[in-house]
Each structure stands twice: as C-alpha cells, then as structure tokens.
N, C-alpha and C positions, 0 to 999 in steps of 0.2 A: 509559486504556490508552495507553502511549507507544510506538506503533509506530515512531517515529523512531529508536529504539534497535535495531530489528530488522535482520536480515541479508537483503540482496537477492541473488537468484540468477535471472538472466534477468528474467522478468516476474512472479516470485513474491517476496513478502515474508514472512519468518518472524518471528513475535512472539518476542522475546527472553525473555519471561516464561513463556508457556504453550506455545510451540511451534506455535501455529496458523499456517497458511499462507494467504495471501490473494493473489489474482490482482490485480496492480497496474492492469490495464486495466479490470477490472469491479468490484473490491472484494469479490467473492464468495470465501468460504472454500473451500479445496480438501480440507478434512478436519477432524475434531474436534481440539481441543474446541470451536472456534468453529462456530456455526451461523448467525450473522447477518452479512450483508455489512457492510463498512465503507465510508464515503463516499469517492468518488474525484472528482477535479477536473481539468478540462482544463489542460494545461501546455504552454508553448512556451518555447524557448530562443533568445535572440538575442544572439550573442556570448557574453559572460560573465554575462548576465542571464537569470534564470529567471522567467517570468511564470506565475502561477497564477490561473485564473479562478474566483472564488468567488461563487456566486449567492445 
C-alpha cells in the first residue's frame, strides 16, 4: 500500500487507491474500507531536515 501517494487534509490522509482515510496522529482508519490501523512514527523538523524515529 503506497500511502505516500495519498492526499493530506489537516491530520487526515486519504488513500489514493481505495479512498480509506487515516488519522496521521494515530494511524487509525476513520472509515471503510480500511479496518486496521497503519503504523505511525515520531517526526521532528529542524530547519529543512525531517527526522523520523523508527524503532
């Protein structure tokens, strides 16, 4: 699933393929067809650099 191609509106990401929407803060879907959360990772921005913490 390539959510990187999705559209962001506030704190919601919409899957370009199926139309599922996910909360960017929690990864939980806000409606069908998705029923399973997607992973989320802590992010910080310093200047022009984005840091993602992957555990």
